[in-house]
Each structure stands twice: as C-alpha cells, then as structure tokens.
C-alpha positions, 0 to 999 in steps of 0.5 A, spaced: 500 500 500 502 506 498 503 512 502 497 515 499 492 510 500 495 510 508 494 517 508 486 518 509 483 516 516 476 514 518 474 520 521 468 522 525 467 527 520 470 528 513 469 533 507 463 535 511 459 529 510 457 523 514 456 516 511 449 517 511 448 523 507 448 524 500 454 528 499 461 526 497 465 522 503 471 518 504 467 514 509 464 511 503 471 508 501 474 501 503 482 503 504 484 496 504 482 495 497 488 497 491 485 502 487 489 500 481 485 493 481 478 495 483 477 502 483 469 502 484 470 498 491 476 502 493 471 509 492 465 506 495 466 499 498 464 501 505 458 504 503 456 498 499 457 494 505 453 498 510 447 498 505 442 494 502 436 495 497 430 497 501 424 492 500 420 498 496 426 499 491 429 495 485 436 499 486 439 504 491 445 509 490 446 516 489 441 517 484 436 514 488 438 517 495 437 524 491 431 522 488 428 520 495 430 527 497 426 530 492 420 526 493 420 528 500 420 535 498 414 534 492 410 531 498 410 536 502 408 541 496 403 537 494 400 536 501 400 543 503 397 545 496 391 540 498 390 543 505 390 550 502 383 554 502 386 559 498 389 556 492 392 558 486 390 555 479 397 551 479 396 549 487 389 547 486 391 542 480 397 539 484 393 539 490 387 536 487 390 530 483 394 528 489 388 528 493 385 523 488 390 519 488 390 518 496 383 517 496 383 510 497 376 509 499 373 512 493 378 507 489 376 501 493 369 503 492 369 504 484 373 498 483 374 497 475 368 502 473 372 508 472 376 504 466 369 501 463 368 506 458 375 505 455 374 497 455 368 498 451 372 502 446 377 496 445 371 491 445 366 494 440 370 492 434 366 489 428 371 490 422 378 493 421 376 500 421 373 500 428 380 497 430 384 502 427 379 508 430 380 504 437 387 504 436 387 512 435 382 513 441 386 509 446 393 513 443 389 520 444 389 518 452 396 515 452 395 508 452 400 505 447 398 499 443 401 497 437 405 503 435 409 508 440 415 504 443 416 510 448 419 508 455 416 514 458 409 514 461 406 519 456 409 517 449 412 523 444 408 523 438 411 529 435 418 531 435 423 536 431 424 533 424 431 530 425 433 532 418 429 539 418 430 541 426 426 547 425 419 544 424 415 538 428 414 532 425 409 526 427 413 520 428 411 512 428 415 507 431 415 500 433 411 498 439 406 493 442 410 490 447 408 489 455 414 486 457 421 490 457 424 488 451 423 483 445 428 479 448 423 477 453 419 474 448 425 471 444 431 469 448 431 462 452 434 466 458 427 469 459 423 463 458 421 463 466 419 470 466 414 469 460 411 463 463 409 468 469 407 473 464 402 468 461 399 467 468 399 474 470 395 476 463 390 470 465 389 472 472 388 479 470 382 478 465 379 474 470 379 479 475 376 484 470 370 479 469 372 474 464 370 466 466 376 461 466 375 459 459 375 466 456 381 468 460 385 463 457 383 464 450 384 472 451 391 470 454 393 466 448 391 471 444 395 477 447 401 472 448 401 470 440 400 477 438 406 480 442 410 474 440 409 476 433 410 484 434 417 482 438 419 478 432 418 483 427 421 489 432 428 491 431 433 490 437 435 496 441 442 496 438 439 497 431 434 502 434 440 507 435 442 507 428 439 514 426 439 514 419 436 507 418 430 509 423 429 515 419 424 514 414 420 520 411 414 517 408 409 521 404 402 520 407 399 518 401 404 513 400 403 510 407 396 510 406 397 506 399 402 501 402 398 499 408 391 496 405 389 493 412 391 499 417 387 505 415 393 510 416 388 516 413 383 514 419 388 513 424 391 520 423 384 523 422 382 520 429 388 523 432 387 530 429 394 530 426 394 536 422 394 535 414 401 534 413 405 531 407 409 526 410 410 522 417 417 519 419 416 512 420 422 509 424 421 501 422 417 500 416 418 493 416 414 493 423 408 497 420 408 492 414 407 486 419 402 490 423 398 491 416 398 483 415 396 482 422 390 486 421 388 481 415 390 474 418 389 475 425 381 474 428 378 480 430 376 477 437 383 476 438 385 483 436 380 486 441 383 482 447 389 485 445 387 492 446 383 490 452 389 488 455 393 494 454 387 498 457 387 494 463 395 494 464 395 501 463 390 503 468 392 497 473 397 501 478 391 506 479 385 501 481 383 498 487 388 494 491 386 487 488 388 489 481 394 494 483 396 488 487 396 483 482 400 488 477 405 489 482 406 482 484 408 481 476 411 487 474 415 489 480 416 483 484 417 477 479 420 481 473 425 486 477 425 483 484 422 489 488 419 486 495 414 491 497 410 496 494 412 503 495 408 508 499 402 510 496 404 518 497 411 516 493 407 513 487 402 519 487 408 524 486 411 520 481 405 520 477 403 527 478 411 529 476 409 524 469 403 528 467 403 535 470 410 535 471 411 543 469 406 545 474 409 541 480 416 543 478 414 550 478 412 550 485 418 546 486 423 551 484 420 556 488 422 553 494 428 549 492 432 552 487 436 559 487 439 564 482 446 563 486 446 556 484 444 557 477 450 562 477 455 557 480 453 552 475 453 556 469 461 558 471 463 551 471 459 550 465 463 555 461 469 552 464 468 545 461 466 548 455 472 552 454 476 545 455 472 541 450 473 547 445 480 547 446 480 539 445 476 540 438 482 545 436 487 541 437 485 534 436 491 531 432 487 526 428 481 531 425 482 534 418 481 542 418 475 541 414 471 537 419 474 541 425 471 547 422 465 544 422 465 541 429 467 548 432 461 551 428 457 546 431 460 547 438 459 555 437 452 554 437 451 549 443 446 552 448 445 550 455 439 550 459 440 550 467 434 549 472 428 550 469 424 553 463 423 560 462 416 559 462 412 554 465 407 550 461 400 552 462 395 547 464 389 551 465 385 547 460 386 540 464 380 538 468 382 535 475 378 534 481 379 530 488 375 524 487 376 521 480 383 519 479 382 515 473 379 521 469 385 525 472 390 521 468 386 521 462 385 528 462 392 530 463 394 525 458 389 527 453 392 534 454 399 533 453 398 528 447 393 533 444 398 539 445 404 535 441 399 533 436 397 539 434 404 542 433 405 538 427 408 542 421 409 548 426 415 551 428 419 548 434 419 551 440 426 552 442 425 553 449 421 547 451 424 542 456 423 534 455 425 533 463 421 536 469 425 541 474 425 536 480 428 530 475 435 527 478 438 527 471 440 531 465 440 530 457 443 532 450 438 534 445 441 533 438 435 536 434 436 542 439 444 542 439 443 543 447 445 540 454 439 541 459 440 540 467 434 540 471 434 543 478 433 536 481 440 534 480 444 540 481 445 539 489 449 533 493 452 529 491 452 532 484 454 539 486 455 542 493 458 549 494 460 547 501 466 542 498 472 543 494 472 544 487 475 537 485 469 534 488 464 538 484 469 537 478 468 530 479 461 530 480 457 535 476 463 537 472 463 530 470 455 530 468 456 537 464 462 534 460 458 527 459 452 531 456 457 536 452 460 529 449 454 526 447 454 532 442 460 528 439 458 521 440 456 516 435 449 518 435 450 526 436 456 527 431 451 525 426 447 532 427 450 538 424 450 545 428 443 546 426 441 540 429 439 536 423 441 529 421 447 530 416 453 527 415 459 533 415 465 528 417 470 527 412 472 520 410 478 519 414 476 523 420 470 518 420 474 512 419 478 514 425 472 515 430 469 509 428 476 505 430 476 508 436 469 507 438 469 500 436 475 499 441 470 502 446 464 497 444 469 492 445 472 494 452 465 494 455 462 488 451 467 484 455 464 486 461 458 482 465 453 485 469 450 479 472 453 472 470 451 470 463 448 477 462 454 481 458 454 488 457 451 490 450 457 494 447 453 497 441 447 499 445 451 502 450 456 505 446 454 513 446 453 513 453 460 510 454 463 514 449 460 520 453 463 517 460 470 516 458 470 523 455 467 526 461 472 524 466 478 526 461 474 533 459 472 535 467 479 533 469 483 537 464 478 543 466 479 542 474 487 542 472 486 549 469 482 551 475 488 549 480 493 553 475 489 559 476 488 558 483 494 555 486 492 555 493 486 550 492 492 545 490 492 542 497 490 535 500 483 534 504 482 528 508 489 526 506 487 526 498 490 530 493 485 534 488 486 529 483 485 523 487 478 527 490 476 528 483 476 521 481 473 518 487 468 523 486 466 521 479 466 514 482 462 516 488 456 518 484 455 511 481 455 508 488 449 503 488 446 496 489 441 493 484 437 486 485 439 481 480 432 481 476 433 488 475 440 488 473 438 483 468 432 487 465 437 493 465 443 490 461 437 488 456 434 495 455 438 500 458 443 504 453 447 505 460 452 501 462 451 498 469 453 503 475 459 499 477 462 500 470 460 507 469 464 508 476 470 505 474 472 504 467 472 511 465 477 513 471 481 507 470 482 509 462 484 516 464 492 517 462 493 520 469 489 515 473 495 510 475 500 516 477 494 519 481 494 513 485 501 512 486 502 507 481 507 507 475 505 511 469 501 506 464 504 504 458 498 501 455 494 506 450 488 508 454 481 507 450 477 513 449 474 517 443 475 524 446 
C-alpha cells in the first residue's frame, strides 16, 4: 500500500459529510482495497457494505438517495397545496390530483368502473376500421398499443424533424410490447419470466370479469400477438442507428402501402394536422402490423387492446388489481419486495403528467439564482476545455474541425428550469376521480404535441421536469439541459472543494457536452439536423476508436451470463470516458489559476478527490432481476462500470494513485 492510500483516516467527520448523507465522503471508501485493481470498491466499498436495497426499491445509490430527497420535498408541496383554502390555479391542480390519488376509499369503492368506458372502446370492434379508430382513441389518452415504443409514461408523438430541426414532425415507431424488451419474448434466458407473464395476463382478465375459459383464450391471444410484434421489432442496438430509423414517408404513400391499417383514419382520429409526410422509424414493423390486421381474428385483436387498457390503468385501481400488477411487474420481473408508499407513487405520477406545474412550485422553494450562477461558471469552464480539445485534436482534418467548432459555437445550455412554465389551465382535475385525472392530463399533453405538427419548434421547451435527478443532450436542439433536481449533493455542493464538484457535476456537464460528439450526436450538424459533415478519414478514425470502446465494455458482465451490450451502450460510454478526461483537464486549469486550492483534504490530493468523486456518484446496489432487465434495455452501462472504467482509462489515473505511469494506450474517443 502506498503512502497515499495510508494517508486518509476514518474520521468522525470528513469533507463535511457523514456516511449517511448524500454528499461526497471518504467514509464511503474501503482503504484496504488497491485502487489500481478495483477502483469502484476502493471509492465506495464501505458504503456498499453498510447498505442494502430497501424492500420498496429495485436499486439504491446516489441517484436514488437524491431522488428520495426530492420526493420528500414534492410531498410536502403537494400536501400543503391540498390543505390550502386559498389556492392558486397551479396549487389547486397539484393539490387536487394528489388528493385523488390518496383517496383510497373512493378507489376501493369504484373498483374497475372508472376504466369501463375505455374497455368498451377496445371491445366494440366489428371490422378493421373500428380497430384502427380504437387504436387512435386509446393513443389520444396515452395508452400505447401497437405503435409508440416510448419508455416514458406519456409517449412523444411529435418531435423536431431530425433532418429539418426547425419544424415538428409526427413520428411512428415500433411498439406493442408489455414486457421490457423483445428479448423477453425471444431469448431462452427469459423463458421463466414469460411463463409468469402468461399467468399474470390470465389472472388479470379474470379479475376484470372474464370466466376461466375466456381468460385463457384472451391470454393466448395477447401472448401470440406480442410474440409476433417482438419478432418483427428491431433490437435496441439497431434502434440507435439514426439514419436507418429515419424514414420520411409521404402520407399518401403510407396510406397506399398499408391496405389493412387505415393510416388516413388513424391520423384523422388523432387530429394530426394535414401534413405531407410522417417519419416512420421501422417500416418493416408497420408492414407486419398491416398483415396482422388481415390474418389475425378480430376477437383476438380486441383482447389485445383490452389488455393494454387494463395494464395501463392497473397501478391506479383498487388494491386487488394494483396488487396483482405489482406482484408481476415489480416483484417477479425486477425483484422489488414491497410496494412503495402510496404518497411516493402519487408524486411520481403527478411529476409524469403535470410535471411543469409541480416543478414550478418546486423551484420556488428549492432552487436559487446563486446556484444557477455557480453552475453556469463551471459550465463555461468545461466548455472552454472541450473547445480547446476540438482545436487541437491531432487526428481531425481542418475541414471537419471547422465544422465541429461551428457546431460547438452554437451549443446552448439550459440550467434549472424553463423560462416559462407550461400552462395547464385547460386540464380538468378534481379530488375524487383519479382515473379521469390521468386521462385528462394525458389527453392534454398528447393533444398539445399533436397539434404542433408542421409548426415551428419551440426552442425553449424542456423534455425533463425541474425536480428530475438527471440531465440530457438534445441533438435536434444542439443543447445540454440540467434540471434543478440534480444540481445539489452529491452532484454539486458549494460547501466542498472544487475537485469534488469537478468530479461530480463537472463530470455530468462534460458527459452531456460529449454526447454532442458521440456516435449518435456527431451525426447532427450545428443546426441540429441529421447530416453527415465528417470527412472520410476523420470518420474512419472515430469509428476505430469507438469500436475499441464497444469492445472494452462488451467484455464486461453485469450479472453472470448477462454481458454488457457494447453497441447499445456505446454513446453513453463514449460520453463517460470523455467526461472524466474533459472535467479533469478543466479542474487542472482551475488549480493553475488558483494555486492555493492545490492542497490535500482528508489526506487526498485534488486529483485523487476528483476521481473518487466521479466514482462516488455511481455508488449503488441493484437486485439481480433488475440488473438483468437493465443490461437488456438500458443504453447505460451498469453503475459499477460507469464508476470505474472511465477513471481507470484516464492517462493520469495510475500516477494519481501512486502507481507507475501506464504504458498501455488508454481507450477513449475524446
């Protein structure tokens, strides 16, 4: 063990944080571990050994801890809104929605009756035109059937046209699956899960009033249709190909090519504005769907739509239905032992449906202009480093460099919350009817999205709510976005040294910037249009480096038998590797300007604390079934590998922790 590793002592207080607080602390570390062999355990070992995944969680770590804190803050806001006698419109909206979720007496009394009107839409099908109309009607209230593919509660029906980013286009993608991914239907590794899913579907049909024979028939219909949809779906890795998943099709051709699925009726029922084209992600999926409408019995297709209605509303109905939904989708599928407290589920739903209303109240109490200014200073510091990197890359040719710098000069950043919050004045919410509130909020949002098709893009729009513990890069907007929810410990702490903040929120900033030049982001130009601006030799060199990244991560396992998909996670891995290098360089520049800050704290140098801080934000535990689900569908690598591989692939990592300078070329793109 080097003297550096001996230096830190397990003090009662270190870095102003105890081991149970959100922030960075050396008390989280395991100093008995060699950082050069297992950096993740070295940085987080003590924390990992003293914590477990709570019974109402499938994973637990820094992100979860901060999310819990934000949930508690939102609960207080919602409870205060519900109690207030004199409410603003926003307070009434949020308070009444919360009250309706917590009103278990009414929910238990009404049982499935609130859902029956939507089940009738699925049942009253006499021909394929009725079926298409039913699909559109369900889409309008947020129930994705055959089309969609979004993982969010509310799907995105319109987004900026990827090749004309100034206008909104209508998108149609593969969908229709109730399990997390097509592999759950096709891969033998998930046979047991698929068997349990079959039992669950049958059980739910019985609980919604079908007799034993009908329930079994409905189950068979649902499983058969979803298996067919799965076999017609592209893999998650294939869905990352930006060009192949952009198919601009004139509406007249769409209608002409599909004789059974009446897309003209579908678009009209959805009230999509008259436009010349739509963007289809996977044309072969639509072709298979069209054939299915001809080949499959209408009764079976009706059962499938009924199932989608039941499954959508199940978590919000009485205990018998909600409990069975939890038993399969949370307990069996991802290993969650207990249901979350009802108030947490209420917070999550409201944030998912009228999130900017709730978010406007959140930022009033939990976000300051001072925090924004501190964040923006660090942001500019890191942008300067990335710009310098673009100017000096040895492998980039002058013409490609010129375009890269032009794109970067138009980069925009949003911090905290939208300039103007969404107006929900037209959404009807009352204290008694939870299902109606969900439908009204969903209908409002989807109508808002659909009505803007063909219109100019609103560059001020946000795709995350203010309390969200996350950040994102938007390629069509050429922008990086940081909600207020993530700009707090352990990601940002104004009371700690700069090295810790550069390693945490600085790393997040650099990660999102690098997304603009990862294997997907690099395909968009300075105006956010999907367009190749790379020279051939530059592209070959980029792809060679990217292949090395995919190979590195693809060699690692999440759980035994489940390797990381290096192609699926490529963009995030490029961004992580770039994040650590860029933020580290920014920190070094900051220390040169402020040499007094270059000192040890808790026995660790700023460079060491930087790497430890990065690893610290990825500390976490996860249930095995959830780990299997994530490694199948998640474009991010598991937390352990996110926390360890980027630092260990930094050129100065070994030297920083007392080892010899590595002679092996480090893997990375930026």
